[in-house]
C-alpha positions in Angstrom: -7.2 -18.7 -21.7 -8.9 -18.3 -18.3 -7.8 -19.9 -15.3 -10.9 -19.5 -13.8 -14.6 -18.3 -14.7 -15.2 -15.1 -13.0 -19.2 -15.5 -12.9 -18.5 -18.5 -11.0 -17.0 -16.6 -8.1 -19.4 -16.5 -4.7 -18.1 -13.1 -3.4 -18.5 -12.4 0.2 -21.2 -10.1 0.8 -21.6 -7.5 4.1 -19.6 -6.3 6.7 -17.6 -8.6 9.0 -18.1 -7.6 12.4 -17.9 -9.6 15.6 -17.3 -12.4 14.0 -20.3 -12.3 11.6 -21.3 -11.0 8.4 -23.7 -8.1 8.9 -25.8 -6.4 6.2 -26.4 -3.0 5.6 -28.1 0.1 4.1 -26.8 2.0 1.1 -25.6 0.0 -1.9 -22.7 0.8 -3.8 -21.9 -1.0 -7.1 -18.7 -2.5 -7.7 -17.3 -3.2 -11.5 -14.7 -5.6 -12.6 -11.9 -3.5 -14.5 -11.1 -6.2 -17.2 -14.1 -6.1 -18.5 -16.6 -3.7 -16.5 -19.1 -6.4 -15.4 -21.3 -5.7 -12.1 -20.2 -7.5 -9.0 -21.8 -7.8 -5.5 -22.6 -4.6 -4.3 -21.7 -3.6 -1.2 -23.2 -1.6 1.8 -22.4 2.2 3.0 -21.1 1.6 6.0 -22.6 4.9 8.3 -21.4 6.1 11.8 -24.0 3.6 13.7 -22.5 0.7 11.9 -19.2 2.2 12.7 -19.6 2.4 16.6 -20.9 -1.0 16.2 -17.7 -2.5 15.2 -15.6 -0.7 17.4 -17.5 -1.7 20.5 -17.2 -5.6 18.7 -13.1 -5.1 18.6 -13.3 -3.6 21.9 -15.4 -6.3 23.5 -12.9 -8.6 22.3 -10.2 -7.2 23.4 -11.7 -7.5 26.8 -13.3 -10.9 26.5 -10.0 -12.4 25.4 -7.4 -11.0 27.0 -5.4 -10.3 24.1 -3.7 -7.8 24.8 -2.7 -9.2 28.0 -2.1 -13.0 27.1 1.2 -14.9 27.0 2.5 -13.1 24.0 3.7 -16.7 22.4 0.3 -17.3 22.1 -0.6 -14.5 19.8 2.5 -15.6 18.0 0.9 -18.9 17.4 -3.0 -17.6 16.7 -0.8 -15.4 14.2 1.2 -18.3 12.5 -2.0 -20.0 12.6 -3.6 -17.5 10.6 -0.7 -17.2 8.2 -0.7 -21.0 7.5 -4.7 -20.9 6.7 -3.8 -17.7 4.2 -1.4 -19.8 2.3 -3.8 -22.9 2.3 -6.3 -21.0 0.9 -4.2 -19.3 -1.7 -6.1 -20.2 -4.4 -9.9 -19.0 -3.3 -8.0 -16.0 -2.2 -6.2 -15.0 -5.6 -9.6 -15.9 -7.2 -11.9 -13.0 -5.3 -9.0 -10.5 -5.9 -8.3 -11.0 -9.5 -12.4 -10.5 -10.0 -12.6 -6.9 -8.9 -9.1 -5.3 -8.7 -6.5 -4.8 -11.1 -4.1 -7.9 -9.8 -3.9 -10.9 -12.2 -4.9 -14.1 -10.3 -1.3 -16.1 -10.9 0.6 -13.0 -9.4 -2.2 -12.7 -6.9 -1.6 -16.6 -5.9 2.2 -16.6 -5.7 2.9 -13.1 -4.9 0.6 -11.0 -2.9 -1.1 -14.3 -0.9 2.3 -15.4 0.1 3.8 -12.4 1.0 0.9 -11.5 3.2 1.5 -15.2 5.0 4.9 -13.9 5.4 4.3 -10.5 6.8 1.8 -12.0 9.3 4.1 -14.2 10.4 7.2 -11.9 10.5 4.8 -9.6 13.1 4.0 -12.2 15.1 7.7 -13.2 15.9 7.6 -9.7 17.5 5.2 -10.8 20.0 7.4 -12.3 22.2 10.7 -11.0 21.5 10.0 -7.3 21.9 9.1 -5.5 25.6 9.9 -2.8 27.9 13.9 -2.4 28.9 15.3 -0.7 32.2 17.1 2.5 31.9 20.1 3.9 33.6 19.2 5.6 36.7 20.6 6.0 40.3 21.6 3.6 42.7 18.5 4.4 44.8 16.1 4.5 42.0 14.7 1.9 39.5 13.6 3.3 35.7 12.1 1.1 33.3 9.9 1.7 30.2 6.6 -0.2 29.9 5.1 -1.0 26.7 1.2 -1.3 25.8 -0.6 -1.8 22.6 -3.0 1.0 22.2 -6.4 -0.8 22.1 -8.5 -0.3 18.8 -7.0 0.7 15.7 -8.8 2.2 12.8 -7.3 1.1 9.4 -7.8 2.3 6.0 -6.4 0.5 3.0 -6.6 1.6 -1.1 -7.4 -0.8 -3.7 -4.6 -1.5 -5.4 -3.1 -4.3 -3.5 -6.1 -5.3 -1.0 -4.5 -8.1 0.3 -1.0 -7.3 1.0 -2.0 -4.0 2.4 -4.6 -5.6 4.7 -1.7 -7.5 6.0 0.3 -4.6 6.7 -2.4 -3.1 8.8 -3.5 -6.1 10.2 -0.1 -7.9 11.0 2.0 -5.4 13.1 -1.7 -4.5 14.9 -2.6 -7.5 15.9 0.7 -8.9 17.0 0.8 -5.6 19.2 -2.0 -6.8 21.1 -4.6 -4.8 19.8 -7.9 -5.0 18.2 -8.8 -3.9 14.3 -11.4 -2.3 12.4 -10.5 -2.3 9.0 -12.2 -0.4 6.0 -10.9 -1.6 3.0 -11.5 0.1 -0.6 -15.2 0.1 -2.0 -13.7 -0.9 -5.0 -11.5 -4.3 -4.1 -13.7 -5.5 -0.5 -13.8 -9.0 -1.0 -10.3 -10.4 -0.7 -10.1 -8.8 3.0 -13.4 -9.8 4.1 -12.1 -13.5 3.6 -9.2 -13.2 5.4 -10.9 -11.6 8.3 -13.2 -15.3 8.2 -9.5 -17.2 7.8 -8.8 -15.4 11.0 -11.5 -16.9 12.8 -10.8 -20.2 11.5 -7.7 -20.0 12.7 -8.6 -19.4 16.2 -8.6 -15.5 16.7 -11.1 -14.1 19.1 -14.6 -13.0 17.6 -14.3 -9.5 17.1 -10.7 -8.8 16.8 -10.7 -8.1 13.3 -13.7 -6.1 12.0 -14.4 -5.2 8.4 -16.5 -2.2 7.7 -17.6 -1.6 4.0 -17.8 2.0 2.7 -17.0 4.5 0.8 -14.6 7.5 2.7 -16.7 10.4 3.1 -19.1 8.1 5.0 -17.4 4.9 6.3 -14.0 5.9 6.8 -14.8 9.6 8.1 -16.9 7.8 10.7 -14.0 5.4 11.5 -11.4 8.4 11.6 -13.3 10.4 13.9 -14.6 7.7 16.1 -13.5 8.4 20.0 -13.3 4.5 20.6 -10.4 4.6 17.9 -7.2 5.0 19.6 -4.8 4.9 16.7 -5.4 5.4 13.2 -3.4 3.8 10.3 -4.0 5.0 6.7 -2.7 4.1 3.2 -3.8 5.9 0.3 -3.3 9.6 -1.5 -1.8 12.7 0.2 -5.1 14.5 -0.3 -6.7 11.7 1.4 -3.7 11.8 4.3 -4.3 15.5 5.0 -8.4 15.2 5.6 -7.5 12.4 7.9 -5.1 15.0 9.8 -7.5 18.0 10.2 -10.5 15.3 10.8 -8.3 14.3 13.8 -7.1 17.8 14.8 -11.0 18.7 14.8 -12.5 15.6 17.0 -9.8 14.5 19.2 -6.3 14.1 18.9 -4.9 10.0 18.3 -1.5 8.8 16.8 -1.8 8.3 13.4 0.2 6.4 10.9 0.1 7.8 6.9 2.0 6.0 3.6 0.7 8.3 1.3 1.4 9.3 -2.5 4.7 9.2 -4.3 6.2 11.1 -7.3 9.4 8.9 -7.0 12.7 9.8 -9.4 14.8 6.9 -10.9 18.1 8.8 -11.9 20.1 7.4 -14.4 24.3 8.4 -14.5 26.0 7.8 -17.4 28.2 4.7 -15.7 25.1 2.5 -15.4 24.5 -0.8 -16.9 22.2 -0.2 -19.6 20.3 -3.2 -19.6 19.7 -3.4 -15.9 18.7 -0.1 -15.8 15.8 -0.3 -18.6 14.6 -3.4 -16.9 14.2 -1.6 -13.6 12.6 1.6 -14.9 10.4 -0.9 -17.1 9.9 -2.6 -13.8 9.2 0.7 -11.6 6.2 2.0 -13.9 4.2 -0.9 -15.1 3.7 -3.7 -13.1 0.0 -3.5 -11.8 -0.3 -0.8 -14.5 1.4 1.7 -12.7 -1.1 1.6 -10.1 1.3 1.9 -7.0 2.4 4.4 -4.9 6.2 4.2 -4.6 5.8 4.0 -8.9 9.4 5.6 -10.4 7.0 8.0 -12.5 10.0 10.3 -13.1 12.9 8.9 -15.1 16.0 11.4 -15.0 19.2 10.2 -17.0 22.5 11.6 -17.9 22.1 13.4 -21.8 25.1 11.2 -23.3 22.8 7.9 -23.0 19.0 9.2 -23.3 18.9 8.0 -26.6 20.4 4.5 -26.3 18.1 4.1 -22.9 14.8 5.6 -24.0 14.9 3.0 -27.1 15.4 0.6 -24.9 12.6 1.4 -22.5 10.2 2.1 -25.4 10.7 -1.4 -26.5 10.0 -3.0 -23.4 6.8 -0.5 -22.8 5.8 -1.9 -26.6 5.8 -5.3 -25.1 2.8 -5.1 -22.4 0.2 -6.8 -23.8 -3.3 -6.9 -21.8 -5.2 -9.3 -20.6 -8.3 -9.7 -18.2 -7.0 -10.6 -14.4 -8.3 -14.2 -14.3 -6.5 -15.1 -17.4 -3.9 -18.1 -16.6 -1.1 -16.2 -18.1 -1.1 -12.7 -16.8 -1.1 -9.6 -18.8 -0.8 -5.9 -18.5 -3.1 -5.0 -15.9 -6.5 -3.2 -15.9 -6.8 0.4 -14.8 -8.9 -0.2 -11.3 -11.9 2.3 -13.1 -13.0 4.2 -15.9 -13.1 7.4 -13.8 -9.2 6.7 -12.8 -8.5 5.7 -16.4 -10.0 9.4 -17.1 -8.0 11.0 -14.7 -5.0 9.3 -16.2 -6.2 10.4 -19.6 -6.9 13.7 -18.6 -3.4 14.1 -16.9 -1.5 13.0 -19.9 -3.4 15.5 -22.4 -2.5 18.2 -19.8 1.3 17.5 -20.2 1.1 17.6 -23.8 -0.5 21.2 -23.9 2.3 22.0 -21.4 4.5 20.9 -24.6 5.2 17.2 -23.5 6.2 14.9 -26.3 4.3 11.1 -25.9 7.8 9.5 -27.0 5.6 5.8 -26.8 2.1 4.5 -25.6 -0.5 7.5 -24.8 -3.9 6.4 -25.0 -6.1 3.1 -24.1 -5.6 -0.5 -25.3 -8.4 -0.8 -28.4 -10.3 -3.4 -26.0 -12.6 -4.4 -23.6 -11.8 -3.0 -20.4 -10.2 -0.4 -18.7 -6.7 -0.5 -20.2 -3.9 2.2 -20.7 -0.9 1.8 -22.6 2.5 2.0 -20.8 3.4 5.7 -21.7 6.8 7.3 -22.1 6.6 11.1 -21.9 9.6 13.5 -22.8 10.1 17.3 -23.4 8.4 18.1 -20.0 9.8 20.8 -17.5 9.7 20.6 -13.8 6.0 22.4 -14.1 4.5 19.8 -16.2 1.7 18.3 -14.9 2.9 14.9 -15.6 6.2 15.7 -13.6 4.2 17.6 -10.7 0.9 15.5 -10.1 1.0 11.9 -8.7 -0.9 10.2 -11.9 -1.3 6.3 -10.1 -0.8 5.0 -13.9 1.6 3.7 -16.2 3.2 6.9 -17.5 6.6 7.8 -16.8 8.3 11.3 -17.8 11.9 11.4 -19.2 14.2 14.0 -18.2 17.8 14.5 -18.7 20.6 16.1 -16.8 24.5 17.2 -17.4 25.7 16.6 -13.8 24.9 14.8 -10.8 24.1 18.5 -9.4 21.9 18.5 -12.1 20.9 15.3 -11.2 20.0 16.1 -7.6 18.4 19.4 -8.2 15.6 17.4 -10.7 15.0 14.7 -8.1 14.2 16.7 -5.7 10.2 17.4 -5.5 8.2 20.3 -3.5 5.7 18.0 -2.5 6.3 14.2 -2.3 9.5 11.8 -0.8 8.3 8.9 -0.8 11.1 6.6 -2.6 14.0 7.0 -4.9 16.0 5.3 -7.4 19.6 5.3 -8.6 21.7 3.6 -11.1 25.3 4.0 -11.4 28.5 1.5 -11.1 30.2 4.0 -8.8 29.8 3.4 -4.9 31.4 6.6 -3.8 28.6 8.5 -6.1 25.6 6.1 -5.1 26.2 7.0 -1.7 26.9 11.0 -2.1 23.3 11.0 -4.1 21.2 8.3 -1.8 22.4 10.6 1.3 21.0 13.9 -0.4 17.9 12.1 -2.0 14.9 13.3 0.2 13.2 10.1 0.0 12.2 7.7 2.8 13.6 4.9 0.6 16.3 4.7 -2.1 17.3 2.1 -4.1 20.3 1.3 -5.9 20.7 -0.6 -9.0 17.3 -1.9 -8.5 13.8 -0.7 -8.2 11.1 -2.1 -5.7 10.5 -3.7 -2.4 12.2 -7.2 -1.6 10.6 -9.6 0.5 13.0 -8.7 3.2 10.3 -7.4 5.4 12.7 -6.2 8.3 13.0 -3.0 6.2 10.2 -0.3 6.8 8.6 1.7 4.6 7.6 5.3 4.6 7.8 8.8 3.0 9.3 11.9 4.2 7.7 15.4 3.1 3.7 15.2 2.3 4.3 11.3 1.6 3.7 10.5 4.7 4.2 10.3 8.4 5.8 7.1 10.6 6.4 3.5 8.8 5.0 0.4 7.9 6.9 -2.9 7.5 9.9 -3.0 9.6 10.2 -3.5 13.5 9.0 -0.1 13.3 5.4 -1.1 12.3 5.4 -3.2 15.5 6.5 -0.5 17.7 4.1 2.0 16.0 1.1 0.0 17.3 2.8 0.1 21.1 2.4 2.8 23.5 5.1 3.6 26.2 5.1 4.4 29.5 7.9 5.8 31.8 8.2 4.7 34.8 10.6 5.8 38.0 10.8 4.3 41.4 12.8 5.4 44.6 14.0 2.3 46.5 
């Protein structure tokens, strides 16, 4: 039974610049992944439009004094915004559910509320973090001063539109910056409404600007703009590499990049099998596997492999799809037919390279872009399903004989975002955790908690810098060393 009628949802339209909606040329079609219906098209912002948004952000900083105001004032403003986000949770969740892969009930109680928590979390740094004095001789005073960068250019992906926007906006604003943010062209509407709510909460007009469009046009113009002082991006490793190249070519500036992953989940023979099966399932099936930390490489001690594969296949088979506007959450759709086709192509290539489909392996027989949770066995290290980030509900299943082989299989030549370890042996857990090359390792669990103090970010080609945690706030501040002879 539907929680709401998607055809009756009013979707925001146009860029949001300087506190008002702005129309623009170049319409991009947007489709609902749950049934393919066409939604309100969005403009494709060009370099002139981005220039206008950056100017609005700079003007807002100059007029409002946001960067230099009493830190407690920034804190209060951000708390007011978080409260309004919570009050508008139902509207935000419905807007999110229409065009994204997020079920409305999960968006309402999860994504929206977590985002409000994150904004409050970062707001608290505003009046608690600052410069510090450092030890020098008695005839000198040395200190490290801090200041915001100015205008932050942020680009967010389509998989968790609301919370990804919170990742970028919360720390940047708390640190005293203005933001020009480009959401994915496939999921633009909820971020626009968030910007509306910020203005209603009393944040200065133009402090948050939302520019709509695709990566090659709008995203490139934002990254290359000389008035953007820092870039923050979450998305694919390929796109992150293009951003690095662009910044190197057009003007050096700091950047934070949270990129792709191909995360291993390592299950030792002494693990709690029921707990492991639950976590392995939770590591790949939420949001239909469309999240960067997905545990897409399952590595299992040979003596427990058959039993664990049976438990996991049973869990996978129990997931049933549902439109994102259904009252009871179901298995999420793939964001687009194009992405679903890519998943099918990689699974097909994996089978050509010897992979065996242990369960799933195809679309659900229903309307919309839905793909079954899939487990692939019989894979080797060079199989496409092992090497490539699929960004869908597809996991590979490999076995190992001992700890050293487990660590060898866990290592990936490209990615180092996250990993999971399952064992009752604390010493083994610590040994393995220290040797796995990843920015985050979970033990006897898989996935982030709501402890926003823990930073997230990758090693190797999985990214640069950190989101969340104190590190994210500091990443939006620059330092100046001062030495005074007395």
